[in-house]
Structures are given as C-alpha cells and as structure tokens.
N, C-alpha and C positions, 0 to 999 in steps of 0.2 A: 465517541464512537466506543470507547472502552465499556465492557460490560464487566461490572464488579463481582466479586465473589458472592453467591447465594440469591443472586438476581433471578436467574433461570434455574429449572430443574437440574439436580445433577446428573440423571440419567441423559437429560439432552446435552449437558455440557460434554458427557462422556462420549456422544456420538461424535461431537465436533472435535474432540480431543483425536479420536481415531483418524479422521480426515487428515488433521494437522500432523499426525505422528508420520503419516506416509509421505506427505510433502516434506516434512523435516528431514526423513531419511534420505529422500531423493536429493533435496536442496544441499545438505551438508556434505553429502557424497560427492556431487558435482562441483560443488565449491572447493573443496579439497584437492580435486582432481585437475580442474581446469581453471583455476584461479591463477592469473599471471603474477609476475613480480610486481608490476605496477598496481594491479587491482587488490593486493592484500592491505595496503595502507589506505587505499581507496575506500574499501569496505568499511574499514574502520571509521573513516571520516564521514561516510554516508550515515552510519549508526549515530554517530554523534550530532550530527545535523538534524537527523530525524528526531532525536530524543529532545533537542532544544525546540524543534518547530512543533512538536506535540506537548510540550510544556505548559503551553496556555490552553485552558481547558474552558467550554461554555456549557453549563449544566442544561441538559435536555430533559423534558417530563418523561417519565418512565424510568429514572434512575441512571441513566446513561449520560454521555457527554459528546459535545462536538469540538473537532480540533483540526488542524492540518494533518494530513497523512504522510505524504511524500513517497509513496510507493512506485508511483509512476516514475518520478524524476530519478529513484535509485536504480528501477529497472532499466532506464535509459542508458545508465552508465555500466552496470554489471548484469542486467538481464533479470528475468523474473525470479530465478531461484536464488540469485545473489541478493536480490530485493527481500525475498523472505526471509533470508538469514539475517539481514540486518534488522527488519522489523522485528523478528523474534528477539534478538539480543536486546532491543530497545523495551519489548514488552516485558521481559524477564527482568529487567531493572526497575521498570515502572511498577510492577506488581509487587515489588518489596516495600514499598511505601503508600500502598493502597489505590495506585492508579489502575486499575484493572483488577487482575487476581489470578493465583494460581489455578484455581480450578476452571477458571475461564480463560485460561492461557489460550487453550486451542480455539475457541470460538473468536477471540480476538486476532489471533494469527490468522484465521480463515478470512475475516472480514478486511484487516487492514494490510496482511501480507499477500495471501493467495489470490483473492478476489480482485483487491485493488492492483496488485503487482501484474498479474497476467493481464487484465483487462488494459490497464494503463501502458504495459509495454507493446502489446500486439496493435493497440490503436495508433500509439506513438509511430511504430514501423510503417504501418499502413499510411497514415496521413502524411508522414515525411515524405512517402513516394508520389502520394496524391499531388502534394504542394511543392514538390521539389524544383518546380521552376519560379517559384515566389522566393522572395528576400525574406531571410530568417525563417525558411521552411520548418527547421527543427524546433525553433521556439514556439513557433504556432502550434505545431503538432503536439509538443509537451504540453502546453497550457490547455489545450483541448481534451488530451488525453487525462491530464490531472482532474480536470474538472469532472470529467464523466466517470473516472474510476472512484473518485470519493462519492458521487452522489449513488452509483450502483452499490457500492460496498454499504452505504448507510442505508439504502432499500433493504438489502439481504439483512443487516443487522434489525431493521423493521420487522421483517418477516420473523426472525428468530425470537424477538421479544414478544411478539404476538402469540407464536407457537408455543411459548414458554408460559403463556397466560399471565405475563407482567402487565400488559395494557392492550386495548382494543387495537386491532389491525389498522383500522382508518386514523386513529390517534398516533399510532407509532409512526405511520407513513407520512402523515404531515408534519409531525414534529421532527423526526429524524432527517428526511430528504428535503423538507423546508430549510432546516438550519444549515444543512450541509452544502444544498444548493448556492446559499450565501457564502458560506466559508470556502466553498470550491474555486469561488473567484479570487479569493487571496491564494489559493493553491496554485491555481492557473499562472497568476502574476508572477509569484514568487519561482514557481518552476520555470517559467519562461526567461525570468532575468537572469538565474542560476545558468540557464543552458547558453545565453548569450554570452555571458561572463566567461565561462568555461571556452566556448568556441573561440573567443577571441584571445584568451590567455593560455590555455592548454589544449588545442584542438585534438590532439592524439588521444586525449581520454575517451572522447567520443567514439574513437575508431577501434578501441580494443575490444577483443572476442567478449560476446555477451554469453553469460553462463543460462542457457535456456534449453528448450526441448531440442533435440536432434532434428525433427521435422516440423518446420514452421507451419503455422495453421493461417488461415484467412488469405492464403495464396501470397504472403510475405515471407521475405528472407531477411 
C-alpha cells in the first residue's frame, strides 16, 4: 500500500500532506499529554512490530505494493492517535530505503495510519460490545476490524492512484482491494492471535486508557 515518490502528482501529494499534518499535530500532542508510563514502551514495541509486519511487500500493478498494516491492532492498545504516531514512525524509517517516500509520507500516513487506524479502532470497539457475550470477543472483533480496515484503506489508495492518473479506477480497485482482501485474512489472523496472547499474559495492557477523541463516535466508548 506504500505509494512511492513521484507516482502521484506533487500537488496531489501536497493536499494529502496538509491532511496528515493536521492529524500529526493532534496525535503527537495527545500522545505527549496522555501517554501513560506503561504505554511509552508499548508504543515503541508496536512501532517495531508494525515495521516487521510491513517488511514483506507484494508488488501490485500500478506501482504500489500490498502488505500487512497493523493499524487496527495498534489502535486497540493505544487508540487511533497512538496508532497514527506508531505508523508515522514506521513510514519515516521505511522512506529512507525506498519503501514509500518523503513526498508521499502524507498520503501513506493518511491511508495506513488515519483511515486504517480510526476505522479499525471504532469498528473493534463496537464489535467488542456487540460480541461481548461470546468467548474471545476481543479477538474476533480485532480480526474483523483488521480485515475491514486494510480493505477500506486499500480502496482509498486505489481512488488516489486513479485521481493521480496512475492507473484506471477499475484496474486500481480490482488490484488493490483484491490483493488486500486476501492479505487482510493474514492481518485478521495475526491480530486475533496477538490479542489472545496479550489477554492471557498481560491483560492489563488492553485496559490502559486509549489515546483517542474525547467524544466517541458510532455510539461507542
């Protein structure tokens, strides 16, 4: 899902940068003010885990790539703003060796951090409540949320590629969403497995305050 430098017009990349800058400012401010002592090392561990998860890339027609994202899983531990910070750190490091890019840092953050993070987080919270009477409700919820978040993020990426004249919309959607619908299965399984493991070994990590909007949406909290 990484869009490299030069693939989309610079004016378009600039618009995405402006959106990302707003969320960066809010996210880093909230993280610096609300991060608990336990969450400081956790955020670093999440960033390292996301970096490793995204290391394996699968080329996708149109010049971009497919891979695990992990934003929903990160958001389940530290909230959507914390997930944005973790994803941003990973993207900055990746851009230094050609995975993604500096000029496209904004659009990649938008897709993998903002879109995937917020959708994954609120869908996870909502599903966890809906499935609360089922065993392993959290694991099922994060699995579904992880899959949905990566598929929607890939669809947004396809729209951006089409808007930039890189590839026709139909081709972009089929390639991006098709690949990530498959990759998303791996994301769902890994996310669920991680949550089950954490719940059995360190359940308090799931109960830490989440770094997110003060007013929840979709009727969840």
